[in-house]
Each structure stands twice: as structure tokens, then as C-alpha cells.
PDB file of all heavy atoms in Angstrom:
ATOM      1  N   MET A   1     -39.677  54.003  -5.419  1.00  0.00           N
ATOM      2  CA  MET A   1     -38.464  54.427  -6.116  1.00  0.00           C
ATOM      3  C   MET A   1     -38.570  54.021  -7.586  1.00  0.00           C
ATOM      4  O   MET A   1     -38.883  52.890  -7.897  1.00  0.00           O
ATOM      5  CB  MET A   1     -37.244  53.767  -5.478  1.00  0.00           C
ATOM      6  CG  MET A   1     -35.958  54.115  -6.186  1.00  0.00           C
ATOM      7  SD  MET A   1     -34.530  53.078  -5.807  1.00  0.00           S
ATOM      8  CE  MET A   1     -34.504  53.001  -4.063  1.00  0.00           C
ATOM      9  N   SER A   2     -38.313  54.953  -8.466  1.00  0.00           N
ATOM     10  CA  SER A   2     -38.359  54.619  -9.884  1.00  0.00           C
ATOM     11  C   SER A   2     -37.015  54.030 -10.315  1.00  0.00           C
ATOM     12  O   SER A   2     -36.029  54.090  -9.595  1.00  0.00           O
ATOM     13  CB  SER A   2     -38.685  55.851 -10.714  1.00  0.00           C
ATOM     14  OG  SER A   2     -37.537  56.660 -10.822  1.00  0.00           O
ATOM     15  N   ASP A   3     -36.993  53.473 -11.510  1.00  0.00           N
ATOM     16  CA  ASP A   3     -35.762  52.881 -12.022  1.00  0.00           C
ATOM     17  C   ASP A   3     -34.693  53.924 -12.323  1.00  0.00           C
ATOM     18  O   ASP A   3     -33.527  53.596 -12.436  1.00  0.00           O
ATOM     19  CB  ASP A   3     -36.064  52.077 -13.292  1.00  0.00           C
ATOM     20  CG  ASP A   3     -36.830  50.801 -12.982  1.00  0.00           C
ATOM     21  OD1 ASP A   3     -36.749  50.346 -11.829  1.00  0.00           O
ATOM     22  OD2 ASP A   3     -37.486  50.263 -13.888  1.00  0.00           O
ATOM     23  N   LEU A   4     -35.089  55.191 -12.486  1.00  0.00           N
ATOM     24  CA  LEU A   4     -34.106  56.230 -12.787  1.00  0.00           C
ATOM     25  C   LEU A   4     -33.306  56.639 -11.559  1.00  0.00           C
ATOM     26  O   LEU A   4     -32.326  57.350 -11.681  1.00  0.00           O
ATOM     27  CB  LEU A   4     -34.812  57.459 -13.372  1.00  0.00           C
ATOM     28  CG  LEU A   4     -35.459  57.251 -14.738  1.00  0.00           C
ATOM     29  CD1 LEU A   4     -36.269  58.476 -15.113  1.00  0.00           C
ATOM     30  CD2 LEU A   4     -34.413  56.973 -15.799  1.00  0.00           C
ATOM     31  N   ASN A   5     -33.725  56.204 -10.385  1.00  0.00           N
ATOM     32  CA  ASN A   5     -33.051  56.596  -9.145  1.00  0.00           C
ATOM     33  C   ASN A   5     -32.087  55.503  -8.691  1.00  0.00           C
ATOM     34  O   ASN A   5     -31.985  55.209  -7.518  1.00  0.00           O
ATOM     35  CB  ASN A   5     -34.094  56.882  -8.069  1.00  0.00           C
ATOM     36  CG  ASN A   5     -33.532  57.753  -6.953  1.00  0.00           C
ATOM     37  OD1 ASN A   5     -32.459  58.309  -7.090  1.00  0.00           O
ATOM     38  ND2 ASN A   5     -34.248  57.852  -5.869  1.00  0.00           N
ATOM     39  N   ARG A   6     -31.372  54.905  -9.632  1.00  0.00           N
ATOM     40  CA  ARG A   6     -30.425  53.837  -9.323  1.00  0.00           C
ATOM     41  C   ARG A   6     -29.114  54.100 -10.049  1.00  0.00           C
ATOM     42  O   ARG A   6     -29.050  54.901 -10.961  1.00  0.00           O
ATOM     43  CB  ARG A   6     -30.969  52.478  -9.771  1.00  0.00           C
ATOM     44  CG  ARG A   6     -32.258  52.092  -9.099  1.00  0.00           C
ATOM     45  CD  ARG A   6     -32.841  50.878  -9.797  1.00  0.00           C
ATOM     46  NE  ARG A   6     -34.196  50.639  -9.312  1.00  0.00           N
ATOM     47  CZ  ARG A   6     -34.520  49.674  -8.488  1.00  0.00           C
ATOM     48  NH1 ARG A   6     -33.607  48.841  -8.064  1.00  0.00           N
ATOM     49  NH2 ARG A   6     -35.750  49.533  -8.093  1.00  0.00           N
ATOM     50  N   GLY A   7     -28.081  53.381  -9.680  1.00  0.00           N
ATOM     51  CA  GLY A   7     -26.805  53.461 -10.384  1.00  0.00           C
ATOM     52  C   GLY A   7     -26.169  54.832 -10.261  1.00  0.00           C
ATOM     53  O   GLY A   7     -26.030  55.382  -9.174  1.00  0.00           O
ATOM     54  N   LEU A   8     -25.774  55.400 -11.407  1.00  0.00           N
ATOM     55  CA  LEU A   8     -25.104  56.697 -11.405  1.00  0.00           C
ATOM     56  C   LEU A   8     -26.034  57.826 -10.996  1.00  0.00           C
ATOM     57  O   LEU A   8     -25.595  58.867 -10.544  1.00  0.00           O
ATOM     58  CB  LEU A   8     -24.540  57.003 -12.796  1.00  0.00           C
ATOM     59  CG  LEU A   8     -23.378  56.127 -13.241  1.00  0.00           C
ATOM     60  CD1 LEU A   8     -23.009  56.439 -14.673  1.00  0.00           C
ATOM     61  CD2 LEU A   8     -22.176  56.331 -12.354  1.00  0.00           C
ATOM     62  N   MET A   9     -27.336  57.627 -11.195  1.00  0.00           N
ATOM     63  CA  MET A   9     -28.316  58.671 -10.897  1.00  0.00           C
ATOM     64  C   MET A   9     -28.870  58.511  -9.478  1.00  0.00           C
ATOM     65  O   MET A   9     -30.047  58.721  -9.246  1.00  0.00           O
ATOM     66  CB  MET A   9     -29.465  58.602 -11.905  1.00  0.00           C
ATOM     67  CG  MET A   9     -29.043  58.827 -13.330  1.00  0.00           C
ATOM     68  SD  MET A   9     -28.639  60.527 -13.634  1.00  0.00           S
ATOM     69  CE  MET A   9     -30.265  61.227 -13.695  1.00  0.00           C
ATOM     70  N   LYS A  10     -28.031  58.111  -8.548  1.00  0.00           N
ATOM     71  CA  LYS A  10     -28.492  57.817  -7.196  1.00  0.00           C
ATOM     72  C   LYS A  10     -28.485  59.073  -6.338  1.00  0.00           C
ATOM     73  O   LYS A  10     -27.655  59.256  -5.462  1.00  0.00           O
ATOM     74  CB  LYS A  10     -27.601  56.743  -6.578  1.00  0.00           C
ATOM     75  CG  LYS A  10     -28.249  55.983  -5.441  1.00  0.00           C
ATOM     76  CD  LYS A  10     -27.292  54.944  -4.891  1.00  0.00           C
ATOM     77  CE  LYS A  10     -27.094  53.852  -5.922  1.00  0.00           C
ATOM     78  NZ  LYS A  10     -26.209  52.795  -5.433  1.00  0.00           N
ATOM     79  N   PHE A  11     -29.401  59.999  -6.621  1.00  0.00           N
ATOM     80  CA  PHE A  11     -29.574  61.178  -5.783  1.00  0.00           C
ATOM     81  C   PHE A  11     -31.042  61.576  -5.814  1.00  0.00           C
ATOM     82  O   PHE A  11     -31.779  61.162  -6.705  1.00  0.00           O
ATOM     83  CB  PHE A  11     -28.681  62.336  -6.240  1.00  0.00           C
ATOM     84  CG  PHE A  11     -28.885  62.761  -7.676  1.00  0.00           C
ATOM     85  CD1 PHE A  11     -29.841  63.712  -8.006  1.00  0.00           C
ATOM     86  CD2 PHE A  11     -28.114  62.211  -8.679  1.00  0.00           C
ATOM     87  CE1 PHE A  11     -30.031  64.106  -9.313  1.00  0.00           C
ATOM     88  CE2 PHE A  11     -28.303  62.605  -9.995  1.00  0.00           C
ATOM     89  CZ  PHE A  11     -29.257  63.552 -10.312  1.00  0.00           C
ATOM     90  N   ASP A  12     -31.460  62.334  -4.818  1.00  0.00           N
ATOM     91  CA  ASP A  12     -32.858  62.745  -4.733  1.00  0.00           C
ATOM     92  C   ASP A  12     -33.219  63.632  -5.916  1.00  0.00           C
ATOM     93  O   ASP A  12     -32.490  64.552  -6.261  1.00  0.00           O
ATOM     94  CB  ASP A  12     -33.112  63.506  -3.432  1.00  0.00           C
ATOM     95  CG  ASP A  12     -33.059  62.595  -2.227  1.00  0.00           C
ATOM     96  OD1 ASP A  12     -33.264  61.378  -2.406  1.00  0.00           O
ATOM     97  OD2 ASP A  12     -32.807  63.100  -1.124  1.00  0.00           O
ATOM     98  N   GLY A  13     -34.338  63.354  -6.529  1.00  0.00           N
ATOM     99  CA  GLY A  13     -34.795  64.143  -7.655  1.00  0.00           C
ATOM    100  C   GLY A  13     -34.237  63.686  -8.984  1.00  0.00           C
ATOM    101  O   GLY A  13     -34.390  64.380  -9.988  1.00  0.00           O
ATOM    102  N   ALA A  14     -33.583  62.521  -9.036  1.00  0.00           N
ATOM    103  CA  ALA A  14     -33.010  62.044 -10.295  1.00  0.00           C
ATOM    104  C   ALA A  14     -34.102  61.699 -11.300  1.00  0.00           C
ATOM    105  O   ALA A  14     -33.870  61.743 -12.499  1.00  0.00           O
ATOM    106  CB  ALA A  14     -32.129  60.825 -10.046  1.00  0.00           C
ATOM    107  N   ASP A  15     -35.281  61.346 -10.806  1.00  0.00           N
ATOM    108  CA  ASP A  15     -36.374  60.998 -11.712  1.00  0.00           C
ATOM    109  C   ASP A  15     -37.294  62.192 -11.975  1.00  0.00           C
ATOM    110  O   ASP A  15     -38.374  62.031 -12.537  1.00  0.00           O
ATOM    111  CB  ASP A  15     -37.166  59.809 -11.179  1.00  0.00           C
ATOM    112  CG  ASP A  15     -37.658  60.036  -9.762  1.00  0.00           C
ATOM    113  OD1 ASP A  15     -37.252  61.042  -9.146  1.00  0.00           O
ATOM    114  OD2 ASP A  15     -38.435  59.204  -9.274  1.00  0.00           O
ATOM    115  N   ASN A  16     -36.860  63.385 -11.610  1.00  0.00           N
ATOM    116  CA  ASN A  16     -37.608  64.600 -11.902  1.00  0.00           C
ATOM    117  C   ASN A  16     -37.632  64.809 -13.423  1.00  0.00           C
ATOM    118  O   ASN A  16     -36.581  64.779 -14.056  1.00  0.00           O
ATOM    119  CB  ASN A  16     -36.907  65.771 -11.205  1.00  0.00           C
ATOM    120  CG  ASN A  16     -37.665  67.062 -11.350  1.00  0.00           C
ATOM    121  OD1 ASN A  16     -38.631  67.141 -12.096  1.00  0.00           O
ATOM    122  ND2 ASN A  16     -37.215  68.072 -10.633  1.00  0.00           N
ATOM    123  N   PRO A  17     -38.798  64.989 -14.027  1.00  0.00           N
ATOM    124  CA  PRO A  17     -38.856  65.119 -15.496  1.00  0.00           C
ATOM    125  C   PRO A  17     -38.015  66.267 -16.043  1.00  0.00           C
ATOM    126  O   PRO A  17     -37.483  66.160 -17.147  1.00  0.00           O
ATOM    127  CB  PRO A  17     -40.340  65.361 -15.769  1.00  0.00           C
ATOM    128  CG  PRO A  17     -41.047  64.831 -14.584  1.00  0.00           C
ATOM    129  CD  PRO A  17     -40.113  64.975 -13.421  1.00  0.00           C
ATOM    130  N   ILE A  18     -37.855  67.336 -15.280  1.00  0.00           N
ATOM    131  CA  ILE A  18     -37.035  68.456 -15.753  1.00  0.00           C
ATOM    132  C   ILE A  18     -35.567  68.036 -15.818  1.00  0.00           C
ATOM    133  O   ILE A  18     -34.867  68.341 -16.786  1.00  0.00           O
ATOM    134  CB  ILE A  18     -37.235  69.683 -14.839  1.00  0.00           C
ATOM    135  CG1 ILE A  18     -38.686  70.160 -14.936  1.00  0.00           C
ATOM    136  CG2 ILE A  18     -36.263  70.791 -15.204  1.00  0.00           C
ATOM    137  CD1 ILE A  18     -39.034  71.241 -13.948  1.00  0.00           C
ATOM    138  N   VAL A  19     -35.099  67.313 -14.814  1.00  0.00           N
ATOM    139  CA  VAL A  19     -33.709  66.840 -14.806  1.00  0.00           C
ATOM    140  C   VAL A  19     -33.483  65.876 -15.959  1.00  0.00           C
ATOM    141  O   VAL A  19     -32.463  65.941 -16.657  1.00  0.00           O
ATOM    142  CB  VAL A  19     -33.379  66.167 -13.451  1.00  0.00           C
ATOM    143  CG1 VAL A  19     -31.993  65.544 -13.476  1.00  0.00           C
ATOM    144  CG2 VAL A  19     -33.492  67.169 -12.320  1.00  0.00           C
ATOM    145  N   VAL A  20     -34.438  64.993 -16.204  1.00  0.00           N
ATOM    146  CA  VAL A  20     -34.317  64.027 -17.298  1.00  0.00           C
ATOM    147  C   VAL A  20     -34.301  64.756 -18.640  1.00  0.00           C
ATOM    148  O   VAL A  20     -33.500  64.436 -19.528  1.00  0.00           O
ATOM    149  CB  VAL A  20     -35.470  62.997 -17.232  1.00  0.00           C
ATOM    150  CG1 VAL A  20     -35.462  62.097 -18.452  1.00  0.00           C
ATOM    151  CG2 VAL A  20     -35.375  62.181 -15.951  1.00  0.00           C
ATOM    152  N   ALA A  21     -35.159  65.754 -18.808  1.00  0.00           N
ATOM    153  CA  ALA A  21     -35.221  66.486 -20.075  1.00  0.00           C
ATOM    154  C   ALA A  21     -33.942  67.272 -20.315  1.00  0.00           C
ATOM    155  O   ALA A  21     -33.413  67.274 -21.438  1.00  0.00           O
ATOM    156  CB  ALA A  21     -36.431  67.418 -20.074  1.00  0.00           C
ATOM    157  N   VAL A  22     -33.408  67.929 -19.296  1.00  0.00           N
ATOM    158  CA  VAL A  22     -32.182  68.710 -19.465  1.00  0.00           C
ATOM    159  C   VAL A  22     -31.004  67.800 -19.790  1.00  0.00           C
ATOM    160  O   VAL A  22     -30.215  68.090 -20.692  1.00  0.00           O
ATOM    161  CB  VAL A  22     -31.903  69.556 -18.197  1.00  0.00           C
ATOM    162  CG1 VAL A  22     -30.502  70.151 -18.236  1.00  0.00           C
ATOM    163  CG2 VAL A  22     -32.944  70.649 -18.070  1.00  0.00           C
ATOM    164  N   SER A  23     -30.883  66.679 -19.094  1.00  0.00           N
ATOM    165  CA  SER A  23     -29.765  65.777 -19.363  1.00  0.00           C
ATOM    166  C   SER A  23     -29.891  65.157 -20.748  1.00  0.00           C
ATOM    167  O   SER A  23     -28.886  64.995 -21.450  1.00  0.00           O
ATOM    168  CB  SER A  23     -29.659  64.697 -18.287  1.00  0.00           C
ATOM    169  OG  SER A  23     -30.839  63.928 -18.244  1.00  0.00           O
ATOM    170  N   ALA A  24     -31.106  64.814 -21.173  1.00  0.00           N
ATOM    171  CA  ALA A  24     -31.294  64.272 -22.522  1.00  0.00           C
ATOM    172  C   ALA A  24     -30.938  65.314 -23.576  1.00  0.00           C
ATOM    173  O   ALA A  24     -30.304  64.997 -24.588  1.00  0.00           O
ATOM    174  CB  ALA A  24     -32.732  63.809 -22.705  1.00  0.00           C
ATOM    175  N   PHE A  25     -31.327  66.570 -23.346  1.00  0.00           N
ATOM    176  CA  PHE A  25     -30.994  67.648 -24.283  1.00  0.00           C
ATOM    177  C   PHE A  25     -29.481  67.833 -24.386  1.00  0.00           C
ATOM    178  O   PHE A  25     -28.939  68.007 -25.483  1.00  0.00           O
ATOM    179  CB  PHE A  25     -31.671  68.947 -23.826  1.00  0.00           C
ATOM    180  CG  PHE A  25     -31.323  70.136 -24.656  1.00  0.00           C
ATOM    181  CD1 PHE A  25     -31.880  70.306 -25.911  1.00  0.00           C
ATOM    182  CD2 PHE A  25     -30.427  71.077 -24.184  1.00  0.00           C
ATOM    183  CE1 PHE A  25     -31.550  71.413 -26.687  1.00  0.00           C
ATOM    184  CE2 PHE A  25     -30.085  72.183 -24.952  1.00  0.00           C
ATOM    185  CZ  PHE A  25     -30.656  72.341 -26.204  1.00  0.00           C
ATOM    186  N   LEU A  26     -28.788  67.793 -23.244  1.00  0.00           N
ATOM    187  CA  LEU A  26     -27.343  67.966 -23.260  1.00  0.00           C
ATOM    188  C   LEU A  26     -26.651  66.820 -23.987  1.00  0.00           C
ATOM    189  O   LEU A  26     -25.731  67.041 -24.788  1.00  0.00           O
ATOM    190  CB  LEU A  26     -26.803  68.073 -21.826  1.00  0.00           C
ATOM    191  CG  LEU A  26     -27.149  69.348 -21.081  1.00  0.00           C
ATOM    192  CD1 LEU A  26     -26.657  69.266 -19.637  1.00  0.00           C
ATOM    193  CD2 LEU A  26     -26.538  70.556 -21.778  1.00  0.00           C
ATOM    194  N   VAL A  27     -27.091  65.596 -23.726  1.00  0.00           N
ATOM    195  CA  VAL A  27     -26.470  64.434 -24.370  1.00  0.00           C
ATOM    196  C   VAL A  27     -26.714  64.457 -25.871  1.00  0.00           C
ATOM    197  O   VAL A  27     -25.789  64.267 -26.669  1.00  0.00           O
ATOM    198  CB  VAL A  27     -26.992  63.125 -23.735  1.00  0.00           C
ATOM    199  CG1 VAL A  27     -26.588  61.918 -24.564  1.00  0.00           C
ATOM    200  CG2 VAL A  27     -26.476  62.988 -22.314  1.00  0.00           C
ATOM    201  N   LEU A  28     -27.955  64.700 -26.294  1.00  0.00           N
ATOM    202  CA  LEU A  28     -28.265  64.733 -27.721  1.00  0.00           C
ATOM    203  C   LEU A  28     -27.575  65.906 -28.417  1.00  0.00           C
ATOM    204  O   LEU A  28     -27.118  65.773 -29.556  1.00  0.00           O
ATOM    205  CB  LEU A  28     -29.780  64.794 -27.932  1.00  0.00           C
ATOM    206  CG  LEU A  28     -30.537  63.534 -27.511  1.00  0.00           C
ATOM    207  CD1 LEU A  28     -32.030  63.748 -27.675  1.00  0.00           C
ATOM    208  CD2 LEU A  28     -30.076  62.332 -28.307  1.00  0.00           C
ATOM    209  N   GLY A  29     -27.482  67.038 -27.745  1.00  0.00           N
ATOM    210  CA  GLY A  29     -26.781  68.180 -28.317  1.00  0.00           C
ATOM    211  C   GLY A  29     -25.300  67.904 -28.498  1.00  0.00           C
ATOM    212  O   GLY A  29     -24.711  68.269 -29.520  1.00  0.00           O
ATOM    213  N   PHE A  30     -24.691  67.233 -27.524  1.00  0.00           N
ATOM    214  CA  PHE A  30     -23.276  66.908 -27.625  1.00  0.00           C
ATOM    215  C   PHE A  30     -23.030  65.913 -28.753  1.00  0.00           C
ATOM    216  O   PHE A  30     -22.070  66.056 -29.517  1.00  0.00           O
ATOM    217  CB  PHE A  30     -22.785  66.344 -26.282  1.00  0.00           C
ATOM    218  CG  PHE A  30     -21.301  66.144 -26.237  1.00  0.00           C
ATOM    219  CD1 PHE A  30     -20.445  67.231 -26.214  1.00  0.00           C
ATOM    220  CD2 PHE A  30     -20.768  64.866 -26.208  1.00  0.00           C
ATOM    221  CE1 PHE A  30     -19.068  67.048 -26.168  1.00  0.00           C
ATOM    222  CE2 PHE A  30     -19.392  64.680 -26.159  1.00  0.00           C
ATOM    223  CZ  PHE A  30     -18.541  65.771 -26.143  1.00  0.00           C
ATOM    224  N   ILE A  31     -23.907  64.921 -28.880  1.00  0.00           N
ATOM    225  CA  ILE A  31     -23.765  63.938 -29.949  1.00  0.00           C
ATOM    226  C   ILE A  31     -23.926  64.605 -31.314  1.00  0.00           C
ATOM    227  O   ILE A  31     -23.156  64.336 -32.236  1.00  0.00           O
ATOM    228  CB  ILE A  31     -24.780  62.785 -29.757  1.00  0.00           C
ATOM    229  CG1 ILE A  31     -24.389  61.958 -28.537  1.00  0.00           C
ATOM    230  CG2 ILE A  31     -24.847  61.908 -30.999  1.00  0.00           C
ATOM    231  CD1 ILE A  31     -25.423  60.922 -28.152  1.00  0.00           C
ATOM    232  N   SER A  32     -24.924  65.477 -31.456  1.00  0.00           N
ATOM    233  CA  SER A  32     -25.118  66.143 -32.746  1.00  0.00           C
ATOM    234  C   SER A  32     -23.951  67.080 -33.052  1.00  0.00           C
ATOM    235  O   SER A  32     -23.545  67.196 -34.214  1.00  0.00           O
ATOM    236  CB  SER A  32     -26.447  66.890 -32.767  1.00  0.00           C
ATOM    237  OG  SER A  32     -26.458  67.901 -31.784  1.00  0.00           O
ATOM    238  N   ALA A  33     -23.392  67.739 -32.049  1.00  0.00           N
ATOM    239  CA  ALA A  33     -22.227  68.596 -32.281  1.00  0.00           C
ATOM    240  C   ALA A  33     -21.035  67.765 -32.744  1.00  0.00           C
ATOM    241  O   ALA A  33     -20.293  68.183 -33.645  1.00  0.00           O
ATOM    242  CB  ALA A  33     -21.879  69.363 -31.003  1.00  0.00           C
ATOM    243  N   LEU A  34     -20.847  66.589 -32.173  1.00  0.00           N
ATOM    244  CA  LEU A  34     -19.754  65.721 -32.610  1.00  0.00           C
ATOM    245  C   LEU A  34     -19.960  65.248 -34.039  1.00  0.00           C
ATOM    246  O   LEU A  34     -19.006  65.176 -34.822  1.00  0.00           O
ATOM    247  CB  LEU A  34     -19.652  64.494 -31.683  1.00  0.00           C
ATOM    248  CG  LEU A  34     -18.950  64.715 -30.359  1.00  0.00           C
ATOM    249  CD1 LEU A  34     -19.006  63.440 -29.519  1.00  0.00           C
ATOM    250  CD2 LEU A  34     -17.506  65.103 -30.586  1.00  0.00           C
ATOM    251  N   ILE A  35     -21.211  64.926 -34.407  1.00  0.00           N
ATOM    252  CA  ILE A  35     -21.499  64.480 -35.773  1.00  0.00           C
ATOM    253  C   ILE A  35     -21.239  65.611 -36.761  1.00  0.00           C
ATOM    254  O   ILE A  35     -20.618  65.401 -37.811  1.00  0.00           O
ATOM    255  CB  ILE A  35     -22.943  63.952 -35.871  1.00  0.00           C
ATOM    256  CG1 ILE A  35     -23.070  62.640 -35.102  1.00  0.00           C
ATOM    257  CG2 ILE A  35     -23.361  63.772 -37.328  1.00  0.00           C
ATOM    258  CD1 ILE A  35     -24.488  62.126 -34.989  1.00  0.00           C
ATOM    259  N   ILE A  36     -21.691  66.819 -36.425  1.00  0.00           N
ATOM    260  CA  ILE A  36     -21.467  67.967 -37.320  1.00  0.00           C
ATOM    261  C   ILE A  36     -19.970  68.255 -37.453  1.00  0.00           C
ATOM    262  O   ILE A  36     -19.459  68.494 -38.554  1.00  0.00           O
ATOM    263  CB  ILE A  36     -22.239  69.199 -36.801  1.00  0.00           C
ATOM    264  CG1 ILE A  36     -23.743  68.963 -36.941  1.00  0.00           C
ATOM    265  CG2 ILE A  36     -21.813  70.465 -37.528  1.00  0.00           C
ATOM    266  CD1 ILE A  36     -24.592  69.998 -36.241  1.00  0.00           C
ATOM    267  N   TRP A  37     -19.237  68.197 -36.342  1.00  0.00           N
ATOM    268  CA  TRP A  37     -17.798  68.424 -36.373  1.00  0.00           C
ATOM    269  C   TRP A  37     -17.105  67.378 -37.241  1.00  0.00           C
ATOM    270  O   TRP A  37     -16.230  67.706 -38.058  1.00  0.00           O
ATOM    271  CB  TRP A  37     -17.243  68.390 -34.949  1.00  0.00           C
ATOM    272  CG  TRP A  37     -15.753  68.462 -34.885  1.00  0.00           C
ATOM    273  CD1 TRP A  37     -14.983  69.585 -34.975  1.00  0.00           C
ATOM    274  CD2 TRP A  37     -14.858  67.363 -34.725  1.00  0.00           C
ATOM    275  NE1 TRP A  37     -13.657  69.232 -34.881  1.00  0.00           N
ATOM    276  CE2 TRP A  37     -13.552  67.891 -34.727  1.00  0.00           C
ATOM    277  CE3 TRP A  37     -15.042  65.988 -34.572  1.00  0.00           C
ATOM    278  CZ2 TRP A  37     -12.431  67.076 -34.588  1.00  0.00           C
ATOM    279  CZ3 TRP A  37     -13.928  65.175 -34.439  1.00  0.00           C
ATOM    280  CH2 TRP A  37     -12.636  65.720 -34.447  1.00  0.00           C
ATOM    281  N   ALA A  38     -17.502  66.113 -37.099  1.00  0.00           N
ATOM    282  CA  ALA A  38     -16.884  65.037 -37.882  1.00  0.00           C
ATOM    283  C   ALA A  38     -17.199  65.183 -39.370  1.00  0.00           C
ATOM    284  O   ALA A  38     -16.326  64.978 -40.218  1.00  0.00           O
ATOM    285  CB  ALA A  38     -17.365  63.683 -37.371  1.00  0.00           C
ATOM    286  N   MET A  39     -18.438  65.545 -39.699  1.00  0.00           N
ATOM    287  CA  MET A  39     -18.803  65.719 -41.103  1.00  0.00           C
ATOM    288  C   MET A  39     -18.056  66.902 -41.715  1.00  0.00           C
ATOM    289  O   MET A  39     -17.622  66.829 -42.865  1.00  0.00           O
ATOM    290  CB  MET A  39     -20.319  65.931 -41.241  1.00  0.00           C
ATOM    291  CG  MET A  39     -21.120  64.728 -40.837  1.00  0.00           C
ATOM    292  SD  MET A  39     -20.840  63.318 -41.885  1.00  0.00           S
ATOM    293  CE  MET A  39     -22.118  63.567 -43.076  1.00  0.00           C
ATOM    294  N   ASN A  40     -17.897  67.967 -40.961  1.00  0.00           N
ATOM    295  CA  ASN A  40     -17.161  69.125 -41.478  1.00  0.00           C
ATOM    296  C   ASN A  40     -15.692  68.779 -41.707  1.00  0.00           C
ATOM    297  O   ASN A  40     -15.092  69.221 -42.681  1.00  0.00           O
ATOM    298  CB  ASN A  40     -17.264  70.305 -40.516  1.00  0.00           C
ATOM    299  CG  ASN A  40     -18.566  71.034 -40.646  1.00  0.00           C
ATOM    300  OD1 ASN A  40     -19.178  71.032 -41.709  1.00  0.00           O
ATOM    301  ND2 ASN A  40     -19.020  71.662 -39.574  1.00  0.00           N
ATOM    302  N   ASN A  41     -15.116  67.989 -40.826  1.00  0.00           N
ATOM    303  CA  ASN A  41     -13.711  67.629 -41.004  1.00  0.00           C
ATOM    304  C   ASN A  41     -13.526  66.599 -42.114  1.00  0.00           C
ATOM    305  O   ASN A  41     -12.508  66.601 -42.779  1.00  0.00           O
ATOM    306  CB  ASN A  41     -13.135  67.078 -39.693  1.00  0.00           C
ATOM    307  CG  ASN A  41     -12.780  68.187 -38.755  1.00  0.00           C
ATOM    308  OD1 ASN A  41     -12.455  69.285 -39.169  1.00  0.00           O
ATOM    309  ND2 ASN A  41     -12.843  67.913 -37.463  1.00  0.00           N
ATOM    310  N   ALA A  42     -14.501  65.732 -42.310  1.00  0.00           N
ATOM    311  CA  ALA A  42     -14.360  64.682 -43.306  1.00  0.00           C
ATOM    312  C   ALA A  42     -14.660  65.193 -44.717  1.00  0.00           C
ATOM    313  O   ALA A  42     -13.972  64.810 -45.664  1.00  0.00           O
ATOM    314  CB  ALA A  42     -15.280  63.510 -42.965  1.00  0.00           C
ATOM    315  N   TYR A  43     -15.651  66.039 -44.857  1.00  0.00           N
ATOM    316  CA  TYR A  43     -16.127  66.412 -46.186  1.00  0.00           C
ATOM    317  C   TYR A  43     -15.989  67.891 -46.499  1.00  0.00           C
ATOM    318  O   TYR A  43     -16.315  68.304 -47.595  1.00  0.00           O
ATOM    319  CB  TYR A  43     -17.582  65.987 -46.361  1.00  0.00           C
ATOM    320  CG  TYR A  43     -17.786  64.511 -46.197  1.00  0.00           C
ATOM    321  CD1 TYR A  43     -18.504  64.009 -45.127  1.00  0.00           C
ATOM    322  CD2 TYR A  43     -17.227  63.622 -47.114  1.00  0.00           C
ATOM    323  CE1 TYR A  43     -18.683  62.649 -44.982  1.00  0.00           C
ATOM    324  CE2 TYR A  43     -17.400  62.261 -46.967  1.00  0.00           C
ATOM    325  CZ  TYR A  43     -18.129  61.779 -45.899  1.00  0.00           C
ATOM    326  OH  TYR A  43     -18.290  60.438 -45.747  1.00  0.00           O
ATOM    327  N   VAL A  44     -15.525  68.695 -45.559  1.00  0.00           N
ATOM    328  CA  VAL A  44     -15.341  70.143 -45.717  1.00  0.00           C
ATOM    329  C   VAL A  44     -16.582  70.781 -46.343  1.00  0.00           C
ATOM    330  O   VAL A  44     -16.560  71.248 -47.485  1.00  0.00           O
ATOM    331  CB  VAL A  44     -14.071  70.448 -46.549  1.00  0.00           C
ATOM    332  CG1 VAL A  44     -13.790  71.945 -46.497  1.00  0.00           C
ATOM    333  CG2 VAL A  44     -12.877  69.677 -46.030  1.00  0.00           C
ATOM    334  N   ILE A  45     -17.669  70.758 -45.581  1.00  0.00           N
ATOM    335  CA  ILE A  45     -18.929  71.358 -46.023  1.00  0.00           C
ATOM    336  C   ILE A  45     -18.866  72.863 -45.720  1.00  0.00           C
ATOM    337  O   ILE A  45     -18.492  73.263 -44.621  1.00  0.00           O
ATOM    338  CB  ILE A  45     -20.120  70.717 -45.294  1.00  0.00           C
ATOM    339  CG1 ILE A  45     -20.137  69.220 -45.553  1.00  0.00           C
ATOM    340  CG2 ILE A  45     -21.418  71.367 -45.712  1.00  0.00           C
ATOM    341  CD1 ILE A  45     -21.133  68.468 -44.689  1.00  0.00           C
ATOM    342  N   HIS A  46     -19.240  73.695 -46.670  1.00  0.00           N
ATOM    343  CA  HIS A  46     -19.220  75.153 -46.451  1.00  0.00           C
ATOM    344  C   HIS A  46     -20.621  75.652 -46.347  1.00  0.00           C
ATOM    345  O   HIS A  46     -21.367  75.752 -47.204  1.00  0.00           O
ATOM    346  CB  HIS A  46     -18.476  75.864 -47.562  1.00  0.00           C
ATOM    347  CG  HIS A  46     -17.013  75.550 -47.532  1.00  0.00           C
ATOM    348  ND1 HIS A  46     -16.172  76.031 -46.553  1.00  0.00           N
ATOM    349  CD2 HIS A  46     -16.244  74.776 -48.318  1.00  0.00           C
ATOM    350  CE1 HIS A  46     -14.956  75.592 -46.779  1.00  0.00           C
ATOM    351  NE2 HIS A  46     -14.976  74.822 -47.849  1.00  0.00           N
TER     352      HIS A  46
END
């Protein structure tokens, strides 16, 4: 059992590289969208 198959990720295939890559992409995309949204609201970039 790998370390990725523990805690919240306690399901079969949690350490599958495709699942890890998709979840990392979603998390990083959401964070970057929040940063862009915050910068647009703070500085009104056109």
C-alpha cells in the first residue's frame, strides 16, 4: 500500500498516476483561477 492510499484518499486506485495528475490539475487550476479573480478585483486589470 502506498502512502497515497490513506486518509481521505482511502479507495482503490487512489495512487493511480492518472488520478493523481487529474486531481493536481484541478487543484492548481482552482488556485490559479482564484488568484486571477482576486487580482482582477483588486487592481482592475484589463
